[in-house]
C-alpha positions as CSV (number, residue, x, y, z in Angstrom):
1,M,17.8,-12.5,3.5
2,K,16.8,-9.1,5.4
3,K,20.7,-8.3,4.2
4,L,19.3,-9.0,1.2
5,Y,16.9,-6.3,1.3
6,L,19.2,-3.6,2.1
7,L,21.7,-4.5,-0.7
8,L,19.0,-4.0,-2.9
9,I,18.0,0.2,-2.3
10,P,21.2,1.3,-3.2
11,L,21.6,-1.1,-6.3
12,L,17.9,0.0,-7.5
13,G,18.8,3.9,-6.7
14,L,22.1,3.7,-9.0
15,S,20.0,2.3,-11.6
16,L,17.5,5.0,-11.9
17,L,20.1,7.4,-12.2
18,K,21.8,5.9,-15.0
19,A,18.3,5.1,-17.0
20,A,18.5,8.8,-18.4
21,D,20.8,11.5,-19.5
22,T,22.1,13.4,-17.0
23,T,24.6,16.2,-19.2
24,G,21.6,18.3,-19.8
25,T,19.9,21.2,-17.7
26,T,16.6,21.9,-16.3
27,D,14.4,24.9,-16.0
28,P,13.6,24.7,-12.0
29,N,10.4,26.3,-13.1
30,D,9.5,23.5,-15.7
31,S,6.2,21.9,-15.3
32,T,7.3,18.1,-14.8
33,Y,4.1,17.5,-16.7
34,S,5.6,19.7,-19.8
35,D,3.5,22.4,-21.5
36,L,0.2,22.7,-19.9
37,N,-1.0,25.1,-22.5
38,S,-0.2,22.7,-24.8
39,N,-3.5,21.0,-27.1
40,K,-1.8,17.4,-27.2
41,A,-2.7,14.6,-24.2
42,Q,0.8,13.9,-22.0
43,Y,1.8,10.7,-20.9
44,H,3.0,10.3,-17.7
45,F,4.7,6.9,-16.2
46,K,6.2,6.5,-12.4
47,V,8.1,2.8,-11.2
48,T,8.5,2.8,-7.7
49,G,10.4,-0.1,-5.1
50,G,11.1,-0.2,-1.4
51,I,11.2,-2.2,1.3
52,M,8.7,-1.7,4.1
53,K,8.6,-2.4,7.9
54,Y,5.0,-4.3,7.9
55,T,2.6,-5.0,11.0
56,Y,-0.9,-6.3,11.5
57,D,-2.6,-6.2,14.7
58,E,-5.3,-7.3,16.3
59,P,-5.7,-5.4,19.4
60,G,-5.5,-8.4,22.4
61,V,-5.7,-11.1,19.6
62,M,-3.0,-11.0,17.3
63,N,-0.4,-9.5,15.3
64,I,1.8,-9.9,12.3
65,Q,4.8,-8.4,11.8
66,G,8.0,-8.6,9.4
67,S,10.0,-6.8,6.6
68,M,8.5,-6.8,2.9
69,L,9.5,-5.5,-0.8
70,E,7.5,-3.2,-2.4
71,L,6.7,-2.4,-6.0
72,G,4.6,-0.3,-7.4
73,V,3.8,1.5,-11.0
74,M,1.7,4.6,-12.2
75,N,0.1,5.3,-15.3
76,G,-1.4,8.8,-16.4
77,I,-2.5,11.1,-18.9
78,S,-2.7,15.0,-18.9
79,Y,-4.3,17.5,-21.3
80,Q,-3.5,20.7,-19.9
81,H,-4.8,20.7,-16.5
82,L,-6.7,17.6,-16.4
83,F,-4.9,14.4,-15.2
84,I,-6.0,11.3,-14.9
85,K,-4.1,8.1,-13.4
86,A,-4.1,4.7,-12.5
87,D,-2.1,2.9,-9.5
88,L,-1.2,-0.6,-8.9
89,S,1.5,-1.9,-6.5
90,A,1.9,-5.2,-4.8
91,S,3.9,-6.0,-1.7
92,G,5.4,-9.3,-0.3
93,I,8.3,-11.3,-0.3
94,G,9.1,-10.7,3.9
95,D,9.8,-12.9,6.6
96,N,6.9,-12.4,8.9
97,T,6.1,-13.6,12.2
98,Y,2.8,-14.4,13.6
99,T,2.5,-13.7,17.1
100,G,-1.1,-15.4,18.6
101,S,-2.6,-17.8,20.3
102,A,-4.5,-21.4,19.5
103,V,-7.9,-21.1,21.3
104,N,-10.5,-24.0,22.2
105,L,-13.4,-23.0,21.4
106,S,-15.1,-25.9,23.8
107,T,-13.4,-24.8,26.9
108,G,-12.3,-21.1,25.8
109,A,-8.2,-22.3,26.8
110,K,-5.8,-20.4,25.4
111,T,-1.8,-21.8,23.8
112,P,0.3,-19.1,22.7
113,L,1.1,-19.7,19.9
114,S,4.1,-18.2,16.8
115,A,4.4,-19.3,13.5
116,T,5.3,-18.1,10.1
117,S,3.0,-16.3,8.1
118,V,3.0,-15.4,4.4
119,D,1.8,-12.5,3.5
120,R,1.1,-10.2,0.5
121,A,-0.8,-6.9,0.0
122,F,-2.3,-5.9,-3.3
123,N,-3.4,-2.3,-4.1
124,M,-5.6,-0.9,-7.0
125,S,-6.7,2.6,-8.0
126,I,-7.6,5.5,-10.8
127,G,-8.7,8.9,-10.2
128,I,-9.1,12.2,-11.8
129,G,-8.5,15.5,-11.2
130,G,-6.3,18.9,-12.1
131,I,-2.6,19.7,-12.4
132,Y,-2.3,23.2,-10.9
133,T,1.5,25.3,-11.0
134,Y,2.6,28.5,-9.4
135,S,6.1,29.6,-10.2
136,I,8.4,26.6,-8.4
137,F,5.6,24.8,-7.0
138,E,3.0,22.0,-8.7
139,A,0.7,19.9,-7.4
140,Y,-2.0,17.6,-8.7
141,V,-5.4,16.5,-6.7
142,T,-7.3,13.9,-7.6
143,I,-10.0,11.7,-6.6
144,G,-11.4,8.0,-7.6
145,V,-11.9,4.4,-6.3
146,G,-9.7,1.6,-5.4
147,A,-9.4,-1.8,-4.1
148,R,-7.4,-3.6,-1.5
149,A,-6.7,-7.4,-1.0
150,L,-4.3,-8.6,2.0
151,L,-3.6,-12.5,2.0
152,N,-2.8,-13.9,5.6
153,N,-1.1,-17.2,4.9
154,I,-0.2,-18.3,8.5
155,L,1.7,-21.6,8.4
156,S,0.8,-23.3,11.3
157,D,-2.1,-26.4,11.8
158,A,-3.3,-24.4,14.6
159,A,-4.1,-21.2,13.0
160,Y,-6.2,-20.2,10.3
161,S,-5.5,-17.7,7.0
162,R,-7.5,-15.4,5.5
163,K,-8.4,-12.7,2.8
164,Q,-9.4,-9.6,3.1
165,I,-10.8,-6.9,0.0
166,Y,-11.9,-3.7,0.6
167,Y,-13.1,-0.7,-1.7
168,Y,-12.2,2.6,-0.9
169,I,-12.7,6.3,-2.3
170,P,-8.8,7.7,-2.6
171,I,-8.4,11.5,-2.3
172,T,-4.6,11.9,-3.2
173,V,-2.7,15.5,-3.0
174,N,0.9,15.4,-4.7
175,T,3.4,18.5,-4.5
176,K,6.5,19.4,-6.0
177,F,9.0,22.6,-4.9
178,S,12.1,23.2,-7.0
179,L,14.7,23.7,-4.4
180,N,17.4,24.7,-7.2
181,D,17.7,23.4,-10.9
182,K,18.4,19.6,-9.7
183,L,16.7,18.8,-6.5
184,V,13.1,18.7,-5.9
185,L,11.2,18.7,-2.3
186,L,8.0,16.1,-2.8
187,I,5.6,15.7,-0.5
188,E,2.3,13.4,-1.0
189,G,-0.6,12.5,0.8
190,T,-3.5,10.6,0.5
191,Y,-6.8,9.9,2.7
192,R,-8.8,6.6,1.5
193,R,-12.4,6.1,3.0
194,V,-13.5,2.3,3.4
195,F,-16.5,2.1,2.4
196,G,-16.8,-1.8,1.7
197,G,-15.5,-4.9,2.3
198,Y,-15.3,-8.9,3.1
199,N,-13.0,-10.3,4.9
200,I,-12.4,-14.6,4.5
201,S,-11.5,-16.7,7.1
202,Y,-10.3,-20.0,6.4
203,F,-11.5,-22.0,9.3
204,S,-12.1,-25.2,7.7
205,N,-8.3,-24.9,7.6
206,I,-8.4,-26.1,12.1
207,G,-11.4,-28.5,11.4
208,Y,-14.3,-26.8,10.6
209,D,-17.3,-27.6,8.7
210,S,-16.6,-24.3,6.1
211,D,-14.7,-20.9,6.1
212,L,-16.8,-17.7,6.9
213,T,-16.8,-14.9,5.1
214,F,-17.3,-11.9,6.9
215,H,-18.2,-7.9,6.2
216,Q,-16.4,-5.4,7.1
217,Q,-18.3,-2.0,5.7
218,T,-16.4,0.9,7.7
219,G,-12.6,2.2,7.4
220,N,-10.0,4.6,7.2
221,S,-6.7,4.7,5.5
222,F,-3.6,7.4,4.8
223,E,-0.4,7.5,3.5
224,I,2.1,10.3,3.4
225,S,5.2,10.9,2.2
226,I,7.9,12.9,1.8
227,G,11.2,13.3,0.2
228,L,13.7,14.3,-2.3
229,G,14.2,14.0,-6.4
230,Y,16.8,14.8,-8.5
231,K,16.0,16.0,-12.2
232,L,17.2,14.6,-15.2
233,N,16.5,15.1,-19.2
234,T,14.2,12.6,-19.5
235,G,12.0,12.4,-16.0
236,I,12.9,12.3,-11.8
237,A,14.5,10.1,-9.7
238,S,13.4,10.2,-6.1
239,M,13.8,8.7,-2.8
240,A,11.5,9.1,0.4
241,I,10.1,8.1,3.6
242,V,7.0,6.2,3.4
243,Y,4.3,5.8,5.8
244,D,0.9,4.1,5.3
245,Q,-1.8,2.7,7.4
246,Y,-5.2,1.0,7.2
247,A,-8.2,0.9,10.2
248,I,-10.2,-1.0,9.4
249,G,-13.8,-2.2,11.7
250,D,-15.6,-5.1,13.3
251,S,-17.4,-7.5,10.8
252,D,-21.1,-8.6,11.1
253,L,-21.4,-11.9,13.1
254,Q,-21.5,-15.4,11.5
255,P,-22.1,-18.7,12.9
256,L,-19.6,-21.3,13.3
257,F,-19.8,-25.5,12.8
258,K,-18.0,-28.5,13.5
259,G,-18.9,-31.6,13.0
260,G,-22.9,-30.2,12.8
261,V,-22.5,-28.7,16.0
262,Y,-22.4,-24.8,16.8
263,K,-20.1,-23.6,18.3
264,G,-21.6,-19.3,18.6
265,L,-21.5,-16.6,16.5
266,F,-18.0,-15.0,15.7
267,L,-16.5,-12.3,14.1
268,E,-13.5,-10.6,12.8
269,P,-12.3,-8.1,15.2
270,A,-10.8,-4.3,14.2
271,N,-7.7,-4.7,12.8
272,T,-4.8,-2.2,11.6
273,T,-2.2,-2.5,8.9
274,S,0.7,-0.1,9.0
275,T,4.2,-0.2,7.1
276,L,6.8,2.2,7.3
277,G,9.9,2.4,4.9
278,V,12.0,3.7,2.2
279,R,10.7,4.0,-1.4
280,L,12.8,4.8,-4.7
281,G,10.8,5.7,-7.3
282,Y,11.8,7.1,-11.4
283,E,8.8,9.1,-13.1
284,F,8.6,11.0,-16.7
């Protein structure tokens, strides 16, 4: 499976280069967003795909690691220096391994446990901001609101699966530096402030009376990428190295019962999710 992922990267890259006519020339001072003084709205679209090294970690409790494929799209509209965009991404189809322990809540005894985990992640956000240009430099800055879902489906009778939903405010800075008439240096960063969310832990999967819903209200996240773009007649084909991280705080406490017997108060501990990989894109 991992060999297949590695083959997909160059194939996608070739497809992107063939997606537009490369016989023309481009002025390095031309904005990707065309004429910023135009009285007409302009539309923008970007599609991305990549392969990521994925890690989900609850320190001292468990972790999940593996590789995941990622797909994403961005739709935007600009009017002179005003820019509005919407982003959507999904990750999955990976070989992930859960490493943790099965806990006897009556005795506290822990038994090491390793299992396959089928994980999925989804992100959606909207933002509004401005476009700025100077000579060979171009940037847009946006602020908005977004939501993230992370699904951990652990394939073991001794472990429970979970679904996490978080809401955040993203601030994004996207910059482009024209190196010559074809090459562009691409640097992008996003900070996300988590302001609410919840975690559904499926304890009924392992014999308890009901599932528990924990509230996790605080957290921080960021993504940074650096790469190169190649100017085509109709847009830019790109390749970038990307690192993304979510750090979520402890949840509130919830009571757990089995057969009507109270087993104590439980929480979902602080956790960190990170991905590192290569992302290919085409934007116009």
